[in-house]
C-alpha positions in Angstrom: 0.0 0.0 0.0 1.3 3.4 -1.0 1.2 5.7 2.1 1.2 8.9 0.0 -1.9 7.8 -1.8 -3.9 7.7 1.4 -6.2 10.8 1.8 -4.8 13.5 4.2 -8.2 13.2 6.1 -7.2 9.7 7.0 -3.4 10.0 7.1 -3.3 12.9 9.6 -5.5 11.2 12.3 -3.5 7.9 11.9 -0.2 9.8 12.4 -1.7 11.6 15.4 -2.9 8.3 17.0 0.5 6.6 16.3 2.6 9.4 17.6 0.3 9.9 20.6 0.4 6.2 21.5 4.2 6.0 21.2 4.6 9.1 23.3 2.4 7.7 26.1 4.3 4.4 26.1 7.8 5.9 25.9 7.1 8.7 28.5 5.6 6.2 31.0 8.6 3.9 30.5 11.0 6.9 31.2 9.0 7.9 34.3 9.1 4.3 35.5 12.9 4.3 35.2 13.3 7.7 36.8 11.2 7.1 40.0 9.0 4.8 42.1 7.5 7.6 44.2 3.7 7.9 43.4 3.7 11.7 44.1 6.6 12.3 41.6 4.9 10.0 39.1 1.7 12.0 39.4 3.6 15.3 38.9 5.5 13.9 35.9 2.3 12.5 34.3 0.7 16.0 34.6 3.8 17.7 33.1 4.0 15.2 30.2 0.3 15.7 29.5 0.6 19.4 29.3 3.7 19.1 27.1 1.8 16.8 24.7 -1.1 19.3 24.7 1.3 22.2 23.9 3.0 20.3 21.1 -0.4 19.2 19.7 -1.7 22.8 19.9 1.4 24.1 18.1 1.1 21.5 15.3 -2.7 22.2 15.0 -2.0 26.0 14.7 0.6 25.4 12.0 -1.8 23.1 10.1 -4.6 25.7 10.3 -2.2 28.5 9.2 -1.1 26.3 6.2 -4.7 25.6 5.2 -5.6 29.3 5.4 -2.5 30.2 3.4 -3.5 27.7 0.7 -7.0 29.0 0.7 -5.8 32.6 0.3 -3.5 31.5 -2.5 -6.3 29.6 -4.3 -8.6 32.6 -4.0 -5.9 35.0 -5.4 -5.2 32.5 -8.2 -8.8 32.3 -9.2 -9.2 36.1 -9.2 -6.1 36.4 -11.3 -7.3 33.8 -13.8 -10.7 35.5 -13.9 -9.1 38.9 -14.8 -6.9 37.2 -17.4 -9.9 35.4 -18.9 -11.8 38.8 -19.1 -8.8 40.5 -20.7 -8.3 37.7 -23.3 -12.0 37.7 -24.1 -11.9 41.4 -24.9 -8.7 41.4 -27.0 -9.2 41.5 -30.7 -7.4 38.3 -31.7 -6.6 34.9 -30.4 -4.2 33.9 -27.6 -3.0 30.3 -27.8 -0.8 27.6 -26.4 0.0 24.6 -28.6 2.1 21.5 -28.9 5.0 21.6 -31.3 3.6 18.6 -33.2 2.6 18.3 -36.9 -0.9 19.4 -36.1 0.1 22.3 -33.7 -2.5 20.8 -31.4 -4.1 23.6 -29.4 -3.9 23.1 -25.7 -5.6 26.5 -25.1 -7.2 29.1 -27.4 -9.0 32.2 -26.2 -12.5 33.1 -27.2 -11.2 35.6 -29.8 -10.6 32.6 -32.1 -14.3 32.8 -33.0 -14.1 36.3 -34.5 -10.7 35.6 -36.1 -11.3 32.2 -37.6 -15.1 31.5 -37.4 -14.3 28.4 -35.4 -15.3 27.9 -31.8 -12.9 27.2 -28.9 -14.4 23.6 -28.8 -13.6 23.1 -32.5 -10.0 24.2 -32.3 -8.9 23.1 -28.8 -7.4 19.6 -28.3 -8.4 18.6 -31.9 -6.4 16.9 -34.6 -9.5 16.7 -36.9 -9.6 20.5 -37.2 -6.0 21.4 -36.3 -4.8 25.0 -36.6 -2.5 23.9 -39.5 -5.6 23.3 -41.6 -6.7 26.9 -40.9 -3.5 28.3 -42.3 -3.6 28.9 -46.1 -2.1 25.9 -47.9 0.5 28.1 -49.7 1.7 29.6 -46.4 2.0 26.5 -44.3 5.6 25.6 -45.1 6.8 29.2 -44.6 5.0 29.4 -41.2 6.3 26.1 -40.0 9.9 26.8 -41.0 9.7 30.3 -39.5 8.4 29.0 -36.2 10.9 26.1 -36.0 13.9 28.3 -36.7 13.1 30.8 -34.0 12.0 28.2 -31.4 15.2 26.2 -32.0 17.2 29.4 -31.1 14.8 30.1 -28.2 13.8 33.5 -29.7 10.5 35.2 -30.2 9.0 35.1 -33.7 6.8 37.4 -35.7 5.1 36.0 -38.8 2.5 37.3 -41.3 0.5 34.8 -43.3 -3.0 34.0 -44.6 -5.7 31.9 -42.9 -8.9 30.4 -44.3 -11.9 31.2 -42.0 -14.8 28.8 -41.5 -16.9 30.8 -43.9 -14.2 30.6 -46.6 -12.9 34.2 -46.2 -9.2 34.7 -46.5 -7.6 36.9 -43.8 -4.1 38.2 -43.3 -2.8 37.7 -39.7 0.2 38.5 -37.6 1.3 35.8 -35.2 3.8 36.5 -32.5 5.0 33.8 -30.1 7.7 31.9 -28.4 8.6 28.5 -27.1 8.2 27.7 -23.4 10.9 25.5 -22.1 11.3 23.2 -19.1 14.1 23.2 -16.5 16.2 20.8 -18.6 15.8 23.1 -21.7 13.2 20.9 -23.3 10.4 22.5 -25.3 7.1 22.2 -23.5 4.8 24.1 -25.8 4.5 27.3 -27.9 2.5 30.3 -26.7 1.5 33.4 -28.6 -1.1 35.7 -30.0 -2.6 36.0 -33.5 -4.3 39.2 -34.7 -6.1 40.2 -37.8 -4.1 42.6 -40.0 -6.2 42.3 -43.2 -7.1 46.0 -43.2 -3.4 46.9 -43.1 
């Protein structure tokens, strides 16, 4: 049985019972070695009880503090994500995060993808049937892939202009700016960026 897989709601009481039981046995054994006097034993029992209560109270206070800290962090994170979501929704364009595979599988696309491409978030995200590569104009796909790969290999930001085919069949010119996101060992995790409509320009 993997101890780490046990729920904290079960694991913490088990640890408390185990440590408390061992403390009682060990401290009684030490008191028995130290003295036979019933009065001294009673005093020692009282002191060891208060010591255990103090340690338990301290640990409980630390646990509550940690829980409150985690709750505050979670609340702040949710507020931050909500603000970011609102910002991305109102930006004229599409923020994205994708794998560097042959489909450029989208791990995340902002709601702006609908105005830009005509496709919904659900259609573009985590899809190989309708990958973003298929949205790029066929004549521009090689240029876009080569441009992205060259800059990502050098760990540099890239800026590319190319055409896309929207769901309705309209052709738009877009500017894509992005960069690779790398792990601690230098491995490429994914590509992040923003695509905006520059057709009028």
